[in-house]
C-alpha positions in Angstrom: 20.2 35.8 3.0 17.0 37.7 2.0 13.6 36.9 3.4 12.6 35.5 0.0 15.5 33.1 -0.1 14.8 32.0 3.5 11.2 31.2 2.5 12.3 29.4 -0.6 14.7 27.2 1.5 11.9 26.6 4.1 9.5 25.6 1.3 12.0 23.2 -0.2 12.7 21.5 3.2 8.9 21.3 3.8 8.3 19.7 0.4 11.1 17.2 0.9 9.7 16.2 4.2 6.2 15.7 2.7 7.6 13.8 -0.2 9.0 11.1 2.2 6.2 11.2 4.7 3.2 10.9 2.3 1.5 7.9 0.8 -0.3 8.2 -2.6 -3.8 6.8 -2.6 -6.9 7.1 -4.8 -9.6 9.6 -3.9 -12.1 6.8 -4.2 -10.9 5.7 -0.8 -13.0 8.5 0.7 -16.2 7.4 -1.0 -19.0 6.7 1.6 -17.1 8.5 4.4 -18.6 11.6 6.0 -15.3 13.0 7.3 -11.6 12.7 6.6 -9.7 10.8 9.3 -6.5 12.3 8.1 -4.9 15.3 6.3 -5.2 15.0 2.6 -2.7 16.6 0.2 -2.7 17.1 -3.6 0.0 18.2 -6.1 -0.3 21.6 -7.6 2.5 22.9 -9.8 4.7 20.1 -8.4 4.2 21.3 -4.9 2.2 19.5 -2.1 -0.8 21.4 -1.0 -3.3 20.5 1.7 -6.7 19.8 0.3 -8.6 18.6 3.4 -7.7 18.9 7.1 -8.2 16.0 9.4 -11.8 15.7 10.5 -13.0 17.8 7.6 -16.6 17.1 6.4 -16.8 15.1 3.2 -19.7 14.5 0.8 -20.1 13.8 -2.9 -19.9 17.5 -3.7 -16.5 17.9 -2.0 -15.1 14.8 -3.8 -16.5 15.9 -7.2 -14.9 19.3 -6.7 -11.5 17.8 -6.0 -11.9 15.5 -9.1 -12.8 18.6 -11.2 -9.6 20.2 -10.0 -7.7 17.1 -11.1 -7.1 15.5 -7.7 -8.1 11.9 -8.4 -4.8 10.8 -6.8 -4.1 12.3 -3.4 -1.6 11.8 -0.6 -2.0 11.1 3.1 0.6 11.0 5.9 1.9 7.5 6.5 1.3 7.9 10.2 -2.4 8.7 9.6 -3.0 6.1 7.0 -4.0 3.4 9.5 -6.8 5.6 10.7 -8.2 5.9 7.2 -8.0 2.1 6.8 -9.9 1.5 10.1 -12.7 3.9 9.0 -13.0 2.3 5.6 -13.1 -1.2 7.1 -15.7 -0.2 9.7 -17.9 1.1 6.8 -17.3 -2.2 4.9 -18.5 -4.2 7.9 -21.7 -2.0 8.2 -22.5 -2.3 4.5 -21.9 -6.1 4.5 -24.2 -6.6 7.5 -27.0 -4.5 6.0 -26.6 -5.7 2.4 -30.2 -7.0 2.1 -31.8 -3.9 3.5 -32.8 -1.4 0.8 -32.2 -1.1 -2.9 -30.2 -4.1 -4.1 -28.2 -2.4 -6.9 -27.2 0.6 -4.7 -26.1 -1.6 -1.9 -24.1 -3.9 -4.2 -22.4 -0.8 -5.8 -21.4 0.5 -2.4 -20.2 -2.9 -1.2 -18.2 -3.6 -4.3 -16.4 -0.3 -4.2 -15.6 -0.7 -0.5 -14.3 -4.2 -1.2 -12.1 -2.9 -4.0 -10.6 -0.2 -1.8 -10.0 -2.9 0.9 -8.4 -5.1 -1.8 -5.7 -2.4 -2.2 -5.0 -2.7 1.5 -4.7 -6.5 1.1 -2.2 -6.0 -1.7 -0.2 -3.6 0.5 -0.4 -6.0 3.5 -1.1 -9.6 2.1 -0.2 -11.3 5.4 -2.6 -9.1 7.5 -5.2 -11.6 8.7 -7.7 -9.0 9.8 -7.9 -7.5 6.3 -8.0 -10.9 4.6 -10.7 -12.2 6.9 -12.9 -9.1 6.4 -12.5 -9.4 2.7 -13.4 -13.1 2.7 -16.5 -12.7 4.8 -17.7 -9.7 2.7 -17.1 -11.6 -0.5 -19.1 -14.6 0.7 -22.0 -12.3 1.5 -21.7 -10.6 -1.8 -21.6 -13.9 -3.7 -24.9 -15.3 -2.4 -26.5 -11.8 -2.7 -25.6 -11.5 -6.4 -26.3 -15.2 -7.2 -29.9 -14.7 -6.3 -30.2 -11.4 -8.2 -28.8 -11.9 -11.7 -30.9 -8.9 -12.9 -28.5 -6.5 -11.3 -25.3 -8.0 -12.7 -25.0 -6.0 -15.9 -25.9 -2.6 -14.4 -23.5 -3.3 -11.5 -20.7 -4.1 -14.0 -21.2 -0.9 -15.9 -21.4 1.2 -12.7 -18.2 -0.5 -11.4 -16.3 0.2 -14.6 -17.2 3.9 -14.3 -15.2 4.1 -11.1 -12.0 3.4 -13.0 -10.3 1.4 -10.2 -6.8 0.2 -11.1 -7.1 -2.9 -13.2 -5.2 -5.0 -10.7 -7.9 -4.6 -8.0 -10.8 -4.4 -10.5 -10.0 -7.6 -12.4 -10.8 -10.0 -9.5 -14.4 -8.6 -9.2 -15.2 -8.4 -12.9 -13.9 -12.0 -13.7 -15.8 -13.3 -10.6 -19.0 -11.6 -11.5 -18.9 -13.2 -15.0 -18.0 -16.5 -13.4 -21.1 -16.3 -11.1 -23.4 -15.6 -14.0 -22.1 -18.6 -16.0 -22.2 -20.9 -13.1 -25.9 -19.9 -12.4 -26.7 -20.5 -16.1 -25.0 -23.9 -16.2 -27.1 -25.2 -13.2 -24.2 -27.7 -12.5 -23.1 -26.6 -9.0 -24.5 -26.4 -5.5 -24.6 -23.1 -3.6 -21.5 -24.1 -1.6 -19.6 -25.0 -4.8 -20.6 -21.7 -6.3 -19.3 -19.9 -3.2 -16.0 -21.8 -3.3 -15.4 -21.1 -6.9 -16.3 -17.4 -6.4 -13.8 -17.2 -3.6 -11.2 -19.0 -5.7 -11.7 -16.7 -8.6 -11.7 -13.5 -6.5 -8.5 -14.3 -4.6 -6.5 -16.1 -7.3 -4.4 -13.0 -8.2 -3.4 -12.0 -4.7 0.1 -13.1 -5.5 0.4 -9.9 -7.6 1.1 -8.2 -4.2 4.6 -9.5 -4.5 5.3 -7.5 -7.6 6.2 -3.8 -7.5 3.2 -1.7 -8.4 5.0 0.3 -11.1 5.4 -2.9 -13.2 1.6 -2.9 -13.8 1.6 0.6 -15.4 4.4 0.1 -18.0 3.4 0.2 -21.6 5.8 -2.7 -22.4 7.4 -5.4 -20.3 10.8 -7.0 -20.6 11.2 -10.8 -20.8 12.2 -11.0 -17.1 9.3 -8.8 -16.0 6.9 -11.1 -17.9 8.3 -14.1 -16.0 7.9 -12.3 -12.7 4.2 -11.6 -13.5 3.7 -15.2 -14.6 4.8 -16.5 -11.2 2.0 -14.7 -9.3 -0.3 -17.8 -9.3 2.2 -19.7 -7.2 2.7 -16.7 -4.9 -1.1 -16.6 -4.5 -1.2 -20.2 -3.2 1.7 -19.5 -0.8 -0.2 -16.4 0.6 -3.6 -18.1 1.0 -2.8 -21.7 2.1 -3.7 -22.2 5.7 -5.6 -18.9 5.8 -8.4 -19.4 3.2 -10.7 -22.3 4.0 -10.8 -24.1 0.7 -10.3 -27.7 -0.3 -7.0 -28.6 -2.1 -8.7 -28.7 -5.5 -9.4 -25.0 -5.3 -5.8 -24.2 -4.6 -4.9 -26.3 -7.7 -7.3 -24.0 -9.7 -5.5 -20.9 -8.4 -2.1 -22.5 -9.2 -3.1 -23.4 -12.7 -5.4 -20.5 -13.7 -2.8 -19.2 -16.1 -1.8 -22.5 -17.7 -5.1 -23.1 -19.4 -3.5 -24.7 -22.5 -2.8 -27.7 -20.3 -6.5 -28.4 -20.1 -6.9 -28.8 -23.9 -4.1 -31.4 -24.3 -4.1 -35.1 -23.6 -7.7 -35.1 -22.2 -8.3 -38.8 -21.3 -11.8 -40.0 -22.1 -11.5 -42.5 -19.3 -11.0 -39.9 -16.6 -13.4 -40.0 -13.7 -16.3 -37.6 -13.4 -14.5 -35.9 -10.5 -11.4 -35.2 -12.6 -13.6 -33.9 -15.5 -15.4 -31.6 -13.1 -12.2 -30.3 -11.8 -11.0 -29.7 -15.4 -14.2 -27.8 -16.1 -13.8 -25.7 -13.0 -10.3 -24.7 -13.8 -11.3 -24.0 -17.4 -14.2 -21.8 -16.5 -12.3 -19.8 -13.9 -9.5 -19.3 -16.4 -11.8 -18.4 -19.3 -13.7 -15.7 -17.2 -10.3 -14.3 -16.2 -9.2 -14.1 -19.9 -12.4 -12.5 -21.0 -12.5 -9.9 -18.2 -8.9 -9.0 -19.0 -9.4 -8.8 -22.8 -12.4 -6.4 -22.6 -10.7 -4.1 -20.1 -8.1 -1.6 -21.2 -4.5 -2.0 -19.9 -1.6 0.5 -20.0 0.2 -1.7 -22.5 -2.8 -2.5 -24.9 -6.4 -1.4 -25.7 -9.5 -3.4 -24.8 -11.2 -5.6 -27.4 -14.9 -6.2 -28.1 -16.5 -9.1 -26.3 -17.1 -11.1 -29.4 -13.4 -10.9 -30.3 -12.5 -12.3 -26.9 -15.1 -15.1 -27.4 -13.4 -16.0 -30.7 -10.2 -16.7 -28.8 -12.1 -18.7 -26.2 -13.6 -20.8 -29.0 -10.2 -21.8 -30.2 -9.2 -22.7 -26.7 -12.1 -24.8 -25.5 -14.5 -25.8 -28.4 -13.0 -29.3 -28.9 -13.2 -30.4 -25.2 -16.0 -28.2 -24.0 -18.5 -27.5 -26.8 -21.6 -27.5 -24.6 -19.9 -25.2 -22.1 -18.8 -22.9 -24.8 -22.4 -22.5 -26.0 -23.4 -21.6 -22.4 -20.6 -19.0 -22.2 -21.6 -17.4 -25.6 -25.3 -17.4 -24.6 -24.5 -15.8 -21.2 -22.4 -12.9 -22.7 -24.9 -12.4 -25.6 -27.5 -11.7 -22.9 -25.2 -9.7 -20.7 -24.1 -7.3 -23.4 -27.3 -7.2 -25.3 -27.6 -3.5 -24.9 
């Protein structure tokens, strides 16, 4: 066997070993870190090539150069991945604790991106209490921070969309941001109720973690796959009950956030105010989820303009919630006025 053949065989063995020993992640996971806690690989001509050695210096220039070279998706060794998670979570804790110190928009942008990265870890390990508890505490802080600063909502939304996070982990924040704005405009809820609804909205899709990731990127779904996706609300409740401190009615919202049509049928005028309030809460969480999904592109369909999504919402809620529909329209008209 020639030297060239030996080297070819060695390269093949090395690449096969890397293929089974590497985990694909987004390069966004290295935002706000100043060094790489692990080796980082990229694919060039279908071969794995090391891009960053462990402990390499990182800044925006380094990351921009990798993006320019097409390495938005990178690979890290499975054994070193926990070190990356630990560093990311340490940074999330620091940003959460110092959220009110400095420029509000810049701090919110940083926190939201770190939360979205941590959300990918939660999807990978939904039963990990450390990751869930960190996400919950950070989301609570973010909720009250944003509730008192509505002027940064729209610029934060646009900056977040530029990051192009996968829609599965981006959707919870976008729908919850819209929810927060509408709740503030409605002036119907206490701060604690707002926080509970924000948490409910943000974690309502965690049941998606039980679905293979490749299902989300298909441009069409079979009937059985659609049923699998539809069951995620129940899986969310199973994952969160006993771990997320919310009253039973909020778990009912999570359970029913994709069965909105039930709210528009058989509405009994003699229902108590408590029941009507719960109906409104489920409706508003569902509607914000629908709007956030419709105006965001998916692999299987393009996005639609905001006013086209509002036309659908009008059909769904105008008969039972005419006043609330006007609040929703007014909110989005101001939000997207530019």
